C-alpha positions in Angstrom: -1.9 3.6 13.2 0.4 0.6 14.0 3.3 0.2 11.5 3.4 -3.2 9.9 7.1 -3.2 9.5 7.6 -6.3 7.3 5.5 -4.8 4.5 6.9 -1.3 4.8 10.5 -2.6 4.7 9.7 -4.6 1.5 8.2 -1.5 -0.1 11.1 0.7 1.1 13.6 -1.5 -0.7 11.8 -0.7 -4.0 11.2 3.1 -3.6 12.3 4.8 -6.8 13.2 1.5 -8.5 11.9 1.1 -12.1 9.2 -1.4 -11.1 5.5 -1.0 -10.5 4.8 -2.2 -7.0 1.7 -4.4 -6.7 0.3 -4.9 -3.2 -2.1 -7.8 -3.2 -4.3 -9.6 -0.6 -7.7 -10.4 0.6 -10.1 -7.5 1.2 -9.7 -5.9 4.6 -6.2 -7.4 5.2 -4.7 -4.0 5.6 -3.5 -3.1 2.0 -4.9 0.4 2.3 -3.3 1.0 5.6 0.0 -0.2 4.2 -0.3 2.3 1.4 -1.1 5.1 3.8 2.0 4.1 5.9 4.0 4.2 2.7 2.8 7.8 2.1 3.9 8.7 5.6 7.3 7.1 4.9 7.7 9.1 1.6 6.9 12.4 3.5 9.5 11.5 6.1 12.0 11.1 3.3 11.4 14.7 2.1 8.9 14.0 -0.7 6.4 16.9 -0.8 2.7 16.2 -0.4 2.1 17.7 -3.9 4.3 14.9 -5.4 2.1 12.2 -3.9 -1.2 11.3 -5.6 -3.2 8.9 -3.4 -6.6 7.6 -4.7 -8.9 4.9 -3.3 -11.2 3.6 -6.0 -13.7 2.2 -3.6 -14.5 5.8 -2.6 -17.4 7.4 -4.3 -15.2 10.5 -4.7 -13.4 8.8 -7.6 -16.5 7.1 -9.2 -16.2 9.2 -12.3 -12.6 8.2 -12.8 -13.2 4.5 -13.2 -12.5 4.5 -16.9 -8.9 4.6 -18.0 -9.1 7.7 -20.2 -10.7 9.8 -17.4 -8.1 8.6 -14.9 -5.3 9.4 -17.2 -6.5 12.9 -17.8 -7.0 13.5 -14.1 -3.6 12.3 -13.0 -1.9 14.1 -15.9 -3.3 17.3 -14.5 -1.9 16.6 -11.1 1.7 15.7 -12.2 4.4 18.0 -10.8 6.7 18.8 -13.8 10.4 18.3 -13.4 9.9 16.2 -10.2 9.5 12.6 -9.3 5.8 11.9 -8.7 4.4 9.0 -6.6 1.1 7.3 -7.6 -0.5 5.4 -4.8 -3.6 3.8 -6.3 -5.8 1.7 -4.0 -8.1 -1.1 -5.4 -7.0 -0.4 -9.0 -9.1 -3.2 -10.4 -12.2 -1.0 -10.0 -10.9 1.0 -13.0 -11.8 -0.3 -16.4 -8.8 -1.0 -18.6 -6.5 0.1 -15.8 -3.6 -1.8 -17.2 -3.3 0.4 -20.3 -3.6 3.5 -18.1 -0.8 2.4 -15.8 1.4 1.5 -18.7 0.9 5.0 -20.1 1.9 6.6 -16.8 5.2 4.7 -16.9 5.9 5.8 -20.4 4.8 9.5 -20.2 5.8 10.7 -16.8 8.5 10.4 -14.2 6.5 8.4 -11.7 7.0 5.7 -9.0 3.8 3.6 -9.0 2.2 1.6 -6.2 -1.0 -0.3 -6.7 -3.2 -2.4 -4.5 -5.7 -5.1 -5.7 -8.0 -7.8 -4.2 -7.8 -10.3 -7.1 -4.7 -12.3 -7.9 -5.9 -13.3 -11.4 -6.3 -9.7 -12.4 -2.8 -8.9 -11.2 -1.1 -11.9 -12.8 -2.6 -12.4 -16.3 -3.7 -9.0 -17.6 -0.9 -7.0 -15.9 1.8 -9.3 -17.2 0.6 -8.7 -20.8 1.3 -5.0 -20.5 4.1 -4.9 -18.0 6.0 -8.1 -18.4 9.1 -8.0 -16.2 8.4 -4.5 -14.9 6.5 -5.2 -11.7 6.9 -6.8 -8.3 4.2 -8.2 -6.2 4.1 -7.9 -2.4 1.5 -10.0 -0.7 -0.3 -8.6 2.4 -1.8 -11.1 4.8 -4.1 -10.6 7.8 -2.3 -10.1 11.1 0.4 -12.6 12.2 0.4 -13.7 15.8 3.2 -11.2 16.5 1.2 -8.4 14.9 -1.9 -9.4 16.8 0.0 -9.0 20.1 1.1 -5.5 19.0 -2.5 -4.6 18.2 -3.7 -6.1 21.6 -1.1 -4.1 23.5 -2.1 -0.9 21.7 -5.9 -1.2 21.4 -6.9 -3.5 24.2 -4.2 -3.3 27.0 -6.8 -4.2 29.6 -6.6 -7.8 28.2 -3.7 -9.1 30.2 -2.8 -12.6 29.2 0.3 -14.7 28.6 1.3 -15.7 25.1 -0.5 -19.1 25.3 -3.8 -17.5 26.3 -3.4 -14.8 23.7 -2.8 -17.5 21.1 -6.1 -19.2 21.9 -7.9 -15.9 21.5 -6.0 -15.3 18.2 -7.0 -18.7 17.0 -10.7 -18.1 17.7 -10.8 -14.4 16.5 -8.6 -14.6 13.4 -6.4 -11.8 12.1 -8.4 -9.2 10.2 -6.9 -5.9 11.5 -10.3 -4.2 11.9 -11.3 -6.8 14.5 -8.5 -5.9 16.7 -8.6 -2.1 16.7 -11.4 -2.4 19.3 -12.3 -5.1 21.9 -14.9 -7.4 20.3 -16.7 -10.5 21.5 -16.6 -13.6 19.3 -20.2 -13.0 18.2 -19.4 -9.4 17.1 -16.2 -10.6 15.4 -17.9 -13.2 13.4 -20.7 -10.8 12.3 -18.1 -8.4 11.0 -16.1 -11.1 9.3 -19.2 -12.5 7.7 -19.9 -9.1 6.2 -16.3 -9.1 4.8 -16.8 -12.7 3.5 -20.1 -11.7 1.8 -18.4 -8.8 0.1 -15.6 -10.9 -1.2 -18.0 -13.6 -2.5 -20.2 -11.0 -4.2 -17.6 -8.6 -5.6 -14.5 -10.7 -6.2 -16.1 -13.9 -7.3 -19.8 -13.8 -8.3 -19.6 -10.4 -10.1 -16.1 -10.7 -11.5 -16.6 -14.2 -12.9 -20.2 -14.0 -13.8 -21.2 -16.9 -11.5 -24.9 -17.6 -11.8 -25.4 -20.5 -9.4 -24.6 -18.7 -6.1 -26.0 -21.5 -3.9 -23.7 -24.1 -5.7 -20.7 -21.8 -5.2 -21.4 -21.5 -1.5 -21.7 -25.3 -1.3 -18.2 -25.6 -2.8 -16.9 -23.1 -0.3 -18.4 -25.1 2.6 -16.9 -28.3 1.3 -13.4 -26.7 1.1 -13.9 -25.1 4.6 -14.8 -28.5 6.0 -11.7 -30.1 4.5 -9.0 -27.8 5.8 -5.8 -29.8 6.1 -7.1 -32.6 3.9 -5.9 -33.2 0.3 -8.6 -33.1 -2.3 -9.2 -32.3 -5.9 -12.0 -31.0 -8.1 -13.0 -34.6 -8.7 -13.4 -35.2 -5.0 -15.8 -32.2 -4.8 -17.8 -33.4 -7.8 -18.0 -36.9 -6.4 -19.2 -35.6 -3.1 -22.0 -33.6 -4.7 -22.9 -36.7 -6.8 -23.3 -38.7 -3.5 -25.6 -35.9 -2.3 -27.8 -36.3 -5.5 -26.5 -32.9 -6.8 -24.8 -33.1 -10.1 -22.0 -30.6 -10.8 -19.7 -30.5 -13.9 -16.0 -31.0 -13.1 -15.0 -27.9 -15.0 -17.4 -25.9 -13.0 -15.8 -27.1 -9.8 -12.4 -26.1 -11.0 -13.7 -22.7 -12.2 -15.2 -22.0 -8.8 -12.0 -23.1 -6.9 -9.9 -20.9 -9.2 -12.3 -17.9 -8.6 -12.1 -18.4 -4.8 -8.3 -18.7 -5.0 -8.1 -15.5 -7.1 -10.2 -13.6 -4.5 -7.7 -14.8 -1.9 -10.3 -16.7 0.1 -8.1 -19.8 -0.4 -4.4 -20.6 -1.0 -3.8 -23.6 -3.1 -0.8 -25.8 -2.0 0.7 -28.4 -4.3 2.3 -31.7 -3.1 6.0 -32.2 -3.7 7.5 -35.7 -4.1 10.7 -35.5 -2.0 12.3 -38.6 -3.6 11.3 -37.9 -7.1 11.9 -34.2 -6.7 8.8 -33.1 -8.6 5.7 -31.2 -8.0 2.6 -33.4 -8.1 -0.5 -32.2 -9.9 -3.1 -34.1 -7.9 -4.5 -34.1 -4.4 -3.7 -30.5 -3.4 -4.6 -28.8 -0.2 -6.5 -25.5 0.2 -5.9 -23.2 3.2 -7.9 -20.2 4.2 -6.6 -16.6 4.1 -8.0 -16.2 7.6 -9.6 -18.8 9.8 -12.3 -16.4 11.0 -13.9 -16.8 7.5 -14.6 -20.4 8.6 -16.0 -19.5 12.0 -18.1 -16.7 10.6 -19.8 -18.9 8.0 -19.9 -22.3 9.7 -19.1 -21.8 13.4 -16.0 -23.0 15.3 -15.5 -26.7 14.9 -13.2 -28.5 17.4 -13.0 -31.6 15.1 -11.1 -29.4 12.6 -8.4 -28.3 15.1 -5.5 -30.2 13.4 -6.3 -28.5 10.1 -6.8 -25.2 11.8 -3.3 -25.3 13.3 -1.9 -26.3 10.0 -3.6 -23.3 8.4 -2.1 -21.0 11.0 1.5 -22.4 10.4 1.0 -22.2 6.6 0.1 -18.5 6.8 3.1 -17.8 9.0 5.4 -19.4 6.5 3.9 -17.4 3.6 4.2 -14.2 5.6 7.9 -14.9 6.0 8.3 -15.2 2.3 8.5 -19.0 1.9 7.3 -21.0 -1.1 5.3 -23.8 0.6 4.6 -27.3 -0.5 3.0 -30.4 1.0 5.8 -33.0 1.3 5.3 -36.6 0.1 7.9 -39.3 0.9 6.9 -42.8 -0.1 3.4 -43.3 1.6 4.0 -40.6 4.3 3.3 -36.9 4.3 5.2 -34.0 5.7 2.8 -31.1 6.3 5.0 -28.4 4.9 8.3 -28.1 3.0 9.1 -24.4 2.9 11.8 -22.9 0.6 13.4 -19.5 0.4 16.6 -18.3 -1.3 18.0 -21.8 -1.5 17.2 -22.6 2.1 14.6 -25.1 3.2 12.7 -26.1 6.4 10.4 -29.1 7.1 7.4 -28.6 9.4 5.1 -31.1 10.9 2.0 -29.9 12.7 -0.1 -31.9 15.2 -2.6 -31.0 17.9 -1.4 -33.2 20.8 1.3 -35.8 21.3 -0.9 -37.7 23.7 0.4 -41.2 23.2 3.6 -43.1 22.1 2.1 -44.0 18.7 1.4 -40.3 17.9 4.9 -39.3 19.0 6.4 -42.0 16.8 4.2 -41.1 13.8 4.9 -37.3 13.9 8.7 -37.5 14.5 9.4 -40.5 12.2 8.2 -38.8 9.0 10.6 -36.0 9.6 13.4 -38.3 10.5 13.1 -40.1 7.1 14.4 -37.0 5.4 18.2 -37.3 5.6 19.4 -33.8 4.7 20.7 -31.1 7.1 17.9 -28.6 6.8 16.0 -27.6 10.0 13.0 -29.8 11.0 10.3 -28.7 13.3 7.4 -30.4 15.0 4.7 -27.8 16.1 1.9 -28.8 18.6 -0.3 -27.4 21.4 1.2 -29.6 24.1 1.7 -27.6 27.2 4.5 -29.6 28.9 6.1 -32.1 26.4 9.1 -30.3 25.0 11.6 -33.0 24.0 13.4 -32.8 20.7 14.5 -36.0 19.0 17.5 -36.4 16.7 17.6 -32.8 15.7 13.9 -32.4 15.2 12.9 -29.3 17.3 9.6 -29.4 19.1 7.7 -26.1 19.6 4.5 -25.0 21.3 2.7 -23.3 18.4 2.7 -19.7 19.9 6.5 -20.0 20.5 7.0 -21.2 16.9 5.0 -18.3 15.5 7.2 -15.8 17.5 10.5 -17.7 16.8 13.5 -16.4 14.9 14.6 -20.0 14.2 13.3 -19.9 10.7 
């Protein structure tokens, strides 16, 4: 099993700290593997196997423990007295009233608790009611480009390509870890991903939010997929359906988008007015948790390449711990303003700088920002590498592997 160091390092920093560790992310992003890697790390540190209770609630083996009272009794019987115990509970949202149970473990036993879950709403609203201020959330994403290269070297060493060629394959195949533990064709990849997508839609949206009009939900998904990199709102979606002679209530649109966001299919990104220094509440963007979801459900679309590249850069910024906004300055837009620990970077993403007008447009918006924070222009140009007035130009695969931010 390949160690995903960035997540293990985050978890290591909280071992034995008085916080419940919540590992969140879209289904099949690797949360269970991270939890298993953590178990190995605890054993390396001298924790005995008897002190570690690992349970995956998607396994039928624990189907009779999916009520809080039963789970409490079971774990209480496994606790090693006079020792620190480590609870590693995978897909905890499958347990009814799990929040009360977890709170009781914290009160009644000497335990260090690690949970995973595939629904952000579950792990933000209900959990905060019982454990306000006593938990930390660690987001797990599908493979970064750097991790993809590690998987390729380990599981498919016969694929010998340079970084640019590898990036194109990564762009077309996406980053779900299971795809890259064997060599798959695009057709096989998209079939596997479509099954993942169907499971997320059914279990984490339709069933969890009691959505009755499945066909309408899927239309909303396709609209959002088709608008990667474009600003839109619930009203835009409602107006589009109206133009198609299909009426949809505005509240329903927002409910569907919230459900899809909670299931980690989408990430919602707000716009930030650089001059006014305020977050704007209209015309947000939605980016996918993994681009293979788009390809598996709608096929690869060359016309969406600009939004696809934005999506890849957005996910990389999130993986590195940045809070990300869309920048607005007067009538212009900067693709991303990313902030972390008081530092900030500006990133503009374009497909090709194939004429002077495009070069002027992409550089000029960054040059209008007069602070000293780093500014990057990221493209898929093979040869053009010039930087202008401090704005650094990167080929996208180089940017994704860079230590410059």
